C-alpha positions as CSV (number, residue, x, y, z in Angstrom):
1,M,-0.1,0.1,0.1
2,H,1.0,3.4,-0.5
3,V,0.2,6.9,0.7
4,S,-2.1,8.6,-1.6
5,S,-0.8,11.0,-4.0
6,K,-2.9,13.5,-2.5
7,T,-2.0,13.1,0.7
8,L,1.9,13.5,-0.4
9,A,1.1,16.5,-2.7
10,L,-0.2,18.2,0.5
11,H,2.8,17.4,2.6
12,R,4.8,18.7,-0.5
13,R,2.9,21.7,-0.4
14,R,3.4,22.7,3.4
15,R,7.0,22.1,3.2
16,Q,7.5,24.5,0.0
17,Q,5.7,27.2,2.2
18,P,7.7,30.3,3.2
19,P,9.1,29.7,7.0
20,W,7.1,32.4,8.0
21,W,3.8,30.9,7.2
22,R,4.9,26.8,7.5
23,W,3.5,25.7,11.1
24,S,6.3,23.1,11.7
25,P,5.0,20.8,14.9
26,Q,8.5,19.0,15.0
27,R,10.3,22.2,15.6
28,W,7.7,23.9,17.9
29,L,7.0,20.5,19.9
30,V,10.1,20.1,21.1
31,K,10.1,23.1,23.0
32,V,6.9,22.3,24.7
33,R,7.2,20.1,27.8
34,L,3.6,19.0,29.2
35,K,4.2,18.0,32.6
36,W,3.3,14.3,33.4
37,V,0.4,14.1,35.8
38,K,-0.6,11.5,37.9
39,N,-4.0,9.4,37.2
40,R,-5.1,7.9,40.1
41,G,-7.9,6.1,38.7
42,L,-5.7,4.6,36.0
43,D,-2.9,3.7,38.3
44,H,-5.5,1.7,40.4
45,I,-6.6,-0.3,37.4
46,I,-2.8,-1.0,36.6
47,D,-1.9,-2.0,40.0
48,R,-4.9,-4.4,40.0
49,D,-4.3,-5.9,36.6
50,T,-0.6,-6.3,37.7
51,N,-1.7,-8.9,40.1
52,V,-4.5,-10.6,38.1
53,K,-1.9,-11.1,35.3
54,A,0.8,-12.5,37.7
55,A,-1.3,-15.0,39.0
56,C,-2.7,-16.1,35.4
57,L,0.7,-16.4,34.4
58,L,1.5,-18.5,37.7
59,K,-1.7,-20.7,37.2
60,D,-0.4,-21.4,33.3
61,A,2.6,-22.8,34.9
62,I,1.5,-24.9,37.2
63,A,-1.7,-26.4,34.8
64,A,1.6,-27.0,32.3
65,A,3.2,-29.3,35.1
66,P,2.2,-33.3,34.0
67,S,1.5,-33.9,37.6
68,G,-0.6,-30.6,38.3
69,L,2.1,-29.5,41.3
70,L,5.2,-27.6,41.0
71,P,7.4,-26.8,43.6
72,A,8.3,-23.2,44.4
73,R,11.8,-23.2,43.4
74,S,10.5,-24.3,40.0
75,L,8.4,-21.2,40.1
76,A,11.1,-18.8,41.1
77,P,12.3,-18.0,37.9
78,L,9.1,-16.3,36.8
79,Q,9.8,-13.5,39.6
80,K,10.9,-11.2,36.6
81,N,8.5,-11.6,34.3
82,L,5.6,-11.6,37.0
83,G,6.0,-7.7,37.4
84,L,5.3,-8.4,41.0
85,T,6.3,-5.7,43.5
86,V,6.5,-8.7,46.6
87,P,8.3,-11.7,46.2
88,F,6.1,-14.5,44.4
89,L,6.4,-17.0,47.4
90,R,4.3,-14.1,49.4
91,F,2.1,-13.6,46.8
92,L,1.0,-17.4,46.0
93,R,-0.1,-17.9,49.9
94,R,-2.1,-14.4,49.6
95,Y,-4.6,-16.1,47.1
96,P,-5.6,-19.7,48.6
97,T,-8.5,-19.7,46.4
98,L,-6.2,-20.0,43.5
99,F,-3.1,-21.6,44.9
100,H,-3.2,-24.7,47.1
101,E,0.0,-25.3,49.0
102,Q,1.1,-28.6,50.1
103,P,4.3,-30.2,51.2
104,H,6.4,-31.4,48.0
105,P,5.7,-35.7,47.9
106,R,9.2,-36.1,47.7
107,F,10.8,-33.2,49.8
108,P,8.3,-32.6,52.7
109,S,10.5,-29.5,53.9
110,L,9.7,-27.9,50.3
111,P,6.7,-26.1,49.4
112,A,4.5,-27.2,46.5
113,F,1.6,-25.8,44.8
114,S,-1.4,-26.9,42.8
115,L,-4.7,-25.4,41.7
116,A,-7.5,-24.7,43.5
117,P,-10.7,-25.7,42.4
118,A,-11.9,-22.1,41.6
119,S,-8.4,-21.9,39.8
120,L,-9.0,-25.3,38.0
121,L,-12.3,-23.9,36.7
122,L,-11.1,-20.3,35.8
123,H,-8.2,-22.4,33.7
124,R,-11.0,-24.3,31.7
125,R,-13.0,-21.3,31.0
126,E,-9.8,-19.8,29.7
127,Q,-8.9,-22.3,27.6
128,D,-12.5,-22.4,25.6
129,A,-12.2,-18.5,25.1
130,F,-8.7,-19.0,23.6
131,V,-10.4,-21.7,21.3
132,S,-13.2,-19.6,20.5
133,T,-11.5,-16.6,19.7
134,L,-7.9,-17.6,17.9
135,H,-9.5,-18.2,14.3
136,D,-11.0,-14.6,13.8
137,D,-10.4,-12.4,16.9
138,S,-7.0,-13.2,18.0
139,A,-6.0,-14.1,14.1
140,H,-6.9,-10.9,13.1
141,R,-5.3,-8.9,16.0
142,V,-1.8,-10.6,14.9
143,A,-2.5,-10.0,11.4
144,R,-3.1,-6.2,11.9
145,L,0.3,-6.3,14.4
146,L,2.2,-8.0,11.4
147,M,0.7,-5.7,8.6
148,M,2.4,-2.8,10.7
149,A,5.4,-4.4,10.7
150,R,8.0,-3.3,7.7
151,S,9.0,-6.8,7.0
152,R,5.6,-8.0,7.2
153,A,6.8,-10.4,10.4
154,L,8.0,-10.3,13.7
155,P,10.2,-12.5,16.4
156,V,8.1,-14.4,17.9
157,A,10.0,-13.6,21.3
158,S,8.7,-10.1,20.8
159,L,5.1,-11.4,20.4
160,A,5.3,-13.7,23.6
161,S,6.0,-10.7,25.7
162,L,2.5,-9.2,24.2
163,R,0.8,-12.7,24.4
164,Y,-1.2,-11.7,27.4
165,D,-2.0,-8.4,26.2
166,L,-3.2,-9.8,23.1
167,G,-5.1,-12.6,24.5
168,L,-3.2,-15.7,23.0
169,P,-2.6,-18.6,24.1
170,S,0.5,-19.9,25.4
171,N,1.1,-22.0,22.2
172,F,0.1,-19.0,19.7
173,S,3.1,-19.6,17.2
174,S,2.3,-23.0,16.5
175,A,-1.5,-22.5,16.8
176,L,-2.0,-19.3,14.6
177,P,-0.4,-20.8,11.4
178,A,-2.4,-24.3,11.9
179,A,-5.8,-22.3,12.0
180,R,-5.2,-19.9,9.7
181,P,-2.6,-21.2,7.2
182,D,-4.0,-18.1,4.9
183,L,-2.4,-16.0,7.3
184,F,0.8,-17.0,9.0
185,S,3.4,-19.0,8.4
186,L,6.0,-20.1,11.1
187,S,10.0,-20.1,9.9
188,R,13.5,-19.1,11.0
189,R,15.1,-15.8,10.5
190,R,18.4,-16.5,8.6
191,S,20.8,-14.6,10.5
192,D,20.5,-16.0,13.8
193,G,18.0,-19.0,13.5
194,A,15.2,-17.5,15.8
195,P,11.6,-18.4,15.1
196,I,9.6,-15.5,13.4
197,L,5.6,-15.6,12.7
198,S,5.4,-14.3,9.3
199,L,2.3,-12.7,7.0
200,T,1.7,-15.1,4.1
201,A,-1.2,-12.7,2.6
202,W,-2.2,-9.1,2.7
203,P,-5.8,-9.1,4.1
204,E,-7.2,-6.0,2.8
205,H,-10.3,-5.8,4.5
206,L,-8.2,-5.7,7.8
207,A,-6.0,-3.0,6.8
208,V,-8.4,-0.3,8.5
209,S,-7.2,1.3,11.5
210,A,-9.1,1.7,14.9
211,L,-9.5,5.5,14.3
212,Q,-10.9,5.1,10.8
213,I,-13.7,2.5,12.2
214,R,-14.5,5.1,15.0
215,H,-15.3,7.4,12.1
216,R,-16.6,5.3,9.3
217,D,-19.7,7.2,9.3
218,A,-18.1,10.5,8.6
219,L,-15.7,8.8,6.0
220,A,-18.6,7.6,4.3
221,Q,-19.7,11.2,3.5
222,P,-17.7,13.5,1.2
223,S,-15.8,15.7,3.3
224,T,-12.6,17.1,3.9
225,A,-12.4,17.4,7.8
226,P,-9.5,15.2,8.7
227,L,-9.8,12.5,11.5
228,V,-9.4,13.5,15.0
229,F,-7.9,11.7,17.9
230,P,-10.3,11.5,21.0
231,M,-8.4,13.6,23.8
232,K,-8.8,13.6,27.6
233,F,-6.2,15.7,28.9
234,P,-5.6,15.8,32.7
235,R,-7.3,18.5,34.4
236,D,-6.7,22.2,33.6
237,Y,-4.5,20.9,30.7
238,G,-7.4,20.9,28.0
239,N,-8.2,24.6,28.7
240,M,-4.6,25.9,28.0
241,N,-5.0,28.3,24.7
242,K,-1.4,27.0,24.0
243,V,-2.5,23.6,24.1
244,K,-5.5,23.9,22.2
245,A,-4.1,25.7,19.4
246,W,-1.2,22.9,19.2
247,M,-3.9,20.2,18.9
248,E,-6.2,21.8,16.9
249,D,-2.8,22.5,14.3
250,F,-2.0,18.8,14.9
251,H,-5.4,17.4,13.8
252,R,-5.0,19.6,10.6
253,L,-2.0,17.3,9.5
254,P,-3.1,14.7,7.0
255,Y,-3.8,10.9,8.7
256,V,-1.8,8.5,7.2
257,S,-2.8,5.1,8.3
258,P,-0.2,2.8,10.2
259,Y,-1.1,0.3,7.5
260,E,0.2,2.4,4.5
261,D,3.6,2.5,3.1
262,T,5.6,6.0,4.4
263,S,8.4,5.5,2.5
264,G,7.9,8.7,0.7
265,I,7.4,10.8,3.9
266,D,10.6,12.7,5.6
267,P,11.0,11.0,8.7
268,E,11.6,14.3,10.6
269,S,8.7,16.2,9.3
270,D,5.5,16.9,11.1
271,L,3.5,14.2,9.0
272,M,5.8,11.3,10.0
273,E,5.2,12.2,13.8
274,K,1.5,12.0,13.2
275,H,1.8,8.7,12.0
276,V,3.8,7.6,14.5
277,V,1.5,9.0,17.1
278,G,-1.5,6.7,14.9
279,V,1.1,3.3,14.8
280,L,1.2,3.8,18.7
281,H,-2.8,4.2,18.8
282,E,-3.4,1.4,16.5
283,L,-1.0,-1.0,18.5
284,L,-2.6,-0.2,22.0
285,S,-6.2,-0.5,20.2
286,L,-5.3,-4.0,19.3
287,T,-4.5,-5.2,23.1
288,I,-7.4,-6.5,25.3
289,H,-7.1,-3.9,28.0
290,K,-5.6,-1.1,26.0
291,K,-2.3,-1.2,27.8
292,T,1.2,-2.5,27.7
293,K,4.3,-2.1,29.0
294,R,6.9,0.1,27.5
295,T,9.7,-2.3,27.7
296,Y,7.6,-4.4,25.2
297,L,7.4,-1.7,22.6
298,R,10.7,-1.8,22.4
299,S,11.3,-4.7,20.9
300,L,9.2,-3.7,18.2
301,R,10.7,-0.4,17.5
302,E,12.7,-0.8,14.3
303,E,9.8,-2.9,13.0
304,L,7.1,-0.4,13.4
305,G,9.4,2.6,12.4
306,L,9.5,4.0,16.1
307,P,11.8,6.9,16.8
308,H,14.7,6.2,19.0
309,K,13.3,8.1,22.1
310,F,9.6,6.9,21.4
311,T,8.5,7.8,25.2
312,R,8.9,11.6,24.4
313,I,5.3,10.8,22.0
314,F,3.6,9.8,24.9
315,N,4.5,12.5,26.9
316,R,3.7,14.9,24.1
317,Y,0.6,13.6,23.4
318,S,-0.8,13.1,27.0
319,G,-4.4,13.8,25.5
320,I,-4.5,10.6,23.7
321,F,-2.0,8.4,26.5
322,Y,-0.8,8.0,29.8
323,L,2.4,7.0,31.4
324,S,1.9,5.0,34.5
325,L,4.9,4.3,36.9
326,K,3.2,1.8,38.9
327,C,4.8,-1.3,39.9
328,K,8.3,-0.2,39.2
329,T,7.6,0.0,35.3
330,I,6.3,2.3,32.9
331,T,3.2,1.2,31.6
332,V,1.4,2.9,28.3
333,V,-2.4,3.4,28.4
334,L,-4.7,4.4,25.8
335,R,-7.0,6.9,27.4
336,E,-10.2,6.4,25.1
337,G,-9.9,2.6,26.6
338,Y,-11.4,3.5,29.7
339,E,-14.2,5.3,31.2
340,R,-15.0,5.7,34.9
341,G,-12.8,2.8,35.6
342,K,-13.8,0.4,33.4
343,L,-12.8,-1.2,29.7
344,V,-15.0,0.5,27.0
345,E,-14.8,-2.7,25.3
346,Q,-15.3,-5.9,27.1
347,H,-13.5,-8.6,25.2
348,P,-14.4,-12.3,26.4
349,L,-11.1,-12.8,27.9
350,A,-11.1,-9.3,29.9
351,L,-14.8,-10.5,31.1
352,L,-13.0,-13.7,32.6
353,R,-10.1,-12.1,34.0
354,D,-12.4,-10.0,35.7
355,K,-13.9,-13.1,37.2
356,F,-10.4,-14.3,38.2
357,C,-9.8,-11.0,40.2
358,Y,-13.2,-11.6,42.0
359,V,-11.9,-14.9,43.2
360,M,-8.7,-13.4,44.1
361,R,-10.4,-10.6,46.2
362,T,-12.8,-13.6,47.9
363,G,-9.7,-15.1,48.8
364,I,-8.5,-12.1,51.2
365,L,-11.6,-11.6,52.5
366,Y,-12.2,-15.2,53.7
367,R,-8.8,-16.2,54.2
368,G,-8.9,-16.3,57.7
369,K,-12.2,-18.6,57.5
370,G,-10.4,-21.1,55.5
371,C,-10.9,-22.1,51.9
372,S,-13.1,-25.0,52.9
373,K,-15.9,-22.6,53.7
374,L,-15.9,-21.1,50.2
375,A,-18.6,-21.8,47.3
376,F,-16.7,-23.1,44.4
377,D,-19.9,-23.7,42.4
378,E,-19.7,-23.0,38.9
379,D,-22.7,-20.9,38.7
380,D,-21.6,-18.8,41.9
381,L,-18.1,-18.3,40.2
382,L,-19.4,-17.6,36.7
383,G,-22.5,-17.1,36.3
384,E,-24.3,-13.7,37.0
385,G,-25.0,-14.1,40.7
386,N,-22.0,-12.3,41.8
387,S,-22.5,-9.7,39.1
388,K,-23.7,-6.9,41.2
389,E,-21.4,-7.5,43.7
390,E,-18.5,-7.4,41.5
391,E,-19.4,-4.3,39.9
392,Q,-19.6,-2.8,43.4
393,Q,-16.1,-3.6,44.2
394,Y,-14.4,-2.8,41.0
395,S,-16.3,0.1,40.1
396,D,-13.6,2.6,39.9
397,F,-13.9,6.4,40.4
398,D,-14.0,8.4,37.0
399,E,-10.0,9.3,36.2
400,D,-10.7,13.1,36.0
401,D,-12.8,12.9,39.2
402,A,-10.1,11.2,41.3
403,D,-7.6,14.0,40.1
404,A,-10.0,16.7,41.0
405,N,-11.0,15.3,44.2
406,D,-7.4,14.5,45.5
407,S,-5.1,17.5,44.2
408,S,-2.7,16.7,47.2
409,D,-1.8,13.0,45.6
410,E,-1.1,14.7,42.1
411,Q,2.6,14.5,41.1
412,H,4.0,16.9,38.2
413,Y,7.3,16.4,36.7
414,E,8.7,16.3,33.4
415,L,9.7,12.6,31.8
416,D,13.3,13.4,30.6
417,D,14.0,11.6,27.0
418,S,16.5,9.6,29.0
419,D,14.0,7.6,30.4
420,D,13.8,5.8,27.1
421,E,17.4,4.1,28.2
422,E,17.2,1.2,30.4
């Protein structure tokens, strides 16, 4: 695919205008340093989801054991990937509704863990969800990600980091080519022999970005109005005249789809920066929870054509993205993906993970009374019986209201470009 001649012609005309007329966001934006503002509502979601993700990864590791029982030392290598701020052994013991501790059969002094009945039930439901969404939903998410890559292929290791965020099963590298040989193929890179997942065909019907889908009705009408990114600025930022003028000029630039060829666009131009914003917006839109860790994006930087210090994009366009510093890492969130503390688009896996979170919270509440007094009925755990109670427990406050009601917790500072280096 190529950028339309009309888009390139417009870009060339802008570059040929006299310096006093030409509006150059690249040169002007470097001088604008929007300060990072803490969002307690989104931080709370990330803190909660980090625990849920860690519990799911531990569950998968135990379920993969042939005997269904793993000693604690076998789970120790997962500590770094879990993203926990507490030792994994303490985390396992915190949720007895999910993990059952018992002495190792051969070494009684060594703690071992198996899955509790509630965890086994949720694990079966999760596997069913993987199977039902693999052929269409999951395949389309991965296909769109490969379509944005320059080589139309990505290392399996890079995709494995995004497996949880994209809602993929643990064997996705073999399951996707088997389920959709018309879209994917698994091979090895010639340089180092690393496995890569490649796109076998270009599905034209998938080359539509989330922003274009959002404005589908407007695109159907003959109009020259540009596509506008949804904005949710931190408190007071949206009322600043210079920010309003800046965003108006930004939106006047032509929108170049993440699935279009940008080889004819100057990499230092205003248009390319807007394209990078579109690529990051699209990537986060492909995730189940509309967020991911910044370190996962770094492994995709070259293939997606992202600048070396791409963190400045998130900080610069804080009305579109939010950078969270919770859990000793940096997480990138798409602001439009959440409304009053809840996902706007509820994916089946996201709903199942909410149930997982509910069981975790229940385990803490009843920990002193013992697991034997908990109800593990399937209808109770996964039906509608607890929907009202669950909604009450997890109905987070609105992000903007949180900042407005607790200004003492707000933190403002500038994220330096050196934050891109780790």
